[in-house]
N, C-alpha and C positions, 0 to 999 in steps of 0.2 A: 580303554587301554590305560592302565595305571601302573607306572613304574614304582617298585618298592625297594629295590636295591641294585647296585651294580658291582661287578667284579673289578674294582679299581681302587686299591688301597692308596693312602696318601703318605708322603714322606714327612711332611711338617704339619703341625696343628693348624686347622683352618680358622685362624683367629678372626679375620675380617668377615668370613661367612657367618660365623657365630654372632659377631657383633651386629651384622645386618639383620639376622633373624631376630635377635634381641630387640633391635630398634623398631622393627615392625610390630613386635608384640607389645613393646612399651607404648608406642603411639596408640595402638588399639585399646590398651588398658587405660592410659592416662588421658589422652586427647579425645578419643572416640567413645569413652565410657563403656567399653565392651559391647558396643552396639545398641545401647539404650537409645530409643527413637530420637529424642530431641538432640542429644549429644552427637549422635551419628550424623544427623542431617545438618547440624550446625558446622561440624568439622568438614563435611563435604562442601558446604556452601563457602566457607572461608578459605579452605586450603586445597580444594579440588581444582583441577584444570578444566576450564571451560574455553574451548577454542575460540568461539565468537567473542568472548570477553577479552581473552589474551590479545587478539588481533584488533580489538577496538571496533568490531563490526556490530556490536550491540549498542543501541542508544542508551544514554544514562537513564537509570530508573527502570530499565527493562527487568521484568521478573521472570524467573524460570523455576520449575519444580525441582526439588532435591529429595523427594520422598517423604513419606509419613505425614503428608498434608502440609509440608512446609515449603516456602518459596524463598529463593535468593533474589536479591536486587542488585543490579549492576551499579557499582560506584565508580566515580572518576578515578583515573589512574590505571596503569597497566600492571596487572598482577603477575609479573615475571617470576616471583617466588614460587608460584604454584607449579612451575615446571619441575621443581625439586620436591616440594612438600607433597604433591599428589602421589609420588611413587612410594610414600610411606603410609598412605591411607588405604583402608579397605572397606568394602561394602557389607561384609558379614563374616561370620565365623568360618564358613566353608571357604570363602574367598581368601581369607587370611591364612588358614591352615594349609590349604592347597599350595599357595604361593611359597610359604615357608618351607614346606616339604620339598618342592622342586628346587628351591634355592639351596637347601642343604644337600640334596642328592647330587646335584651337578656342580654346585659352586665350590665344594671343597677341593675337587680335583682340578678345576680351572685355576683356583687360587694357588694350588700346588705348583702349577706350571708358570705362573706369573709373579708370584711373591705378593706379600701383603699389600704394600702401597700401590703397586701397579694394578692389582685386582680391584682395590677400592676405587681408583680412578676409572678403570674400565667399566665397572658396574654403574657408576653415576653417569658416565658418558653414554652408555647404552640406554639408560633410562631417558636421557635427554633426546637421543635419536628416536626412541620409541614415541615419546611425546610429540616430537616434531612431525613424525610420520602420520600420527592420528590427526594433528592439526591440519596438515597438508591435505589429508583425505577428506576432511569435513570442516573447512575453516569457519563456517558460520554456525556451527553446532552450539546449542545451549545445554547439552548433556554433560554434566561434570564427569571428568575422567579421574578415576582413582585406582590405585593398585600397583604392586611391585612387578606385575607380570611382564611389562615391557622390558625392564632391566633384566629380569630373569630370562626372558627370551634371548637377550644378548648372551647371557651365560650359556644357554643351551646351544646357541650358534657356535660359541667358542669350543664347547665340549665336542661337538661333532667334527670340528676341524682337528682338535688335539687328540681325540680318542675315538676315531670312527669305528674301530673293530672291537672295542670293549663290550663285553656281554652285559646287557641290562635285563634284569628280571622284572617281568610285568604280569599283571593280573588282567584277564579279560573275563568278566563276570566271575565265575568260580574256577576258571582254568588258569594255570600258571605256565608261562613260557619264558624262554631266554632267547633274546635276539640281539644282534649287534646294534650299537648306539646309532649308527648312520640310518638304520631302518626305522628304529623307534622315533628318532627325532625328525627324520625325513617325513615320516607319516604325519607327525604332529604339525610340521610346517605346511605340508600339503593341505591339511584340513583347514589351517588358517587362511590359505589362499582361496580355497573353495568357499569358505564362510564369507570372505570379503566380497566375493563375486555374487553370492546368492543371498546375502544378509540373513543367513539361516539362524544366527544367534544375535538378534537385535539387542542393542545395549552393551555388547561386549566390544572393546576396542581392539578389533582384530588387526587393524593396520598398525597399531602400536606393537603387537606381537610380531607382525611381519617385518616392520622396520627394525625392531630391536634385534631379531634373529639375524637378519642380513647384516646389520651393523656390527654385531658381535662377531660374526664369522669373518668379516672383512678386517676388523681391527685386531684379530688374534695374532697375526704376524707382527704387529707393532708392539703389542703388550706382553707377549710371551717372553720369558726370560731364558735365553739359550743356556745359561749356566745351570739354572734350576732344572730345565728339561733334560739336559745331559746327566746331571746328578741323579735325577729321578729314574732315568732309563737304566743307569748302572745299578742303582739300588734294587730295582725290580728284577733285573737279570740275576743279581746275587741272591735274591729271595727264592728264585725258581730253581736254584741249584740243589 
């Protein structure tokens, strides 16, 4: 199931959403060398989030693989910065482009209901909640966690609270369907829960997806801007006349 557009116009330009997409692309190009083996592995090693390292559960000089035949070595100090840096890294082109697409598709409307600064804070907080959820689920893990999907899951959680009945256009193989957002996003969330219980997609931080989604849904009431929501509702009502 792949969503390719929604019937949900925006009132204001999604400045922060565009900046976040640009930031993810820039990190991929400049820091990760567009996925070149050594640059990619080095970036994951230095800036990826390793739960066991973050919590100090790995002895100094412990080594763990980061792909492409490279290993990371645990160094003294607590790498708290990786809670933020990890959410701007990606493991490959498909990982990057998929996350950027979901961020654009759902982020622009969430930003429209929160405003630029509130949305920026909301996004980063959801990313931290997602990272914390994955660390909680597997505190001794040596698998580096990278990707914006935890923060984007929070955006999706907000979307389903703000716009549950908006129609989302999806592709299933070669067939096109239009379904309400609550069904599409509810199905996606359900699959994350199933995957977490069955470990059907090993290596994917499904608990980050779950934690981010739930966190985003719960925080929506705090971060939504009532003035913008009311203004947007009036604008949409005027458009339909």
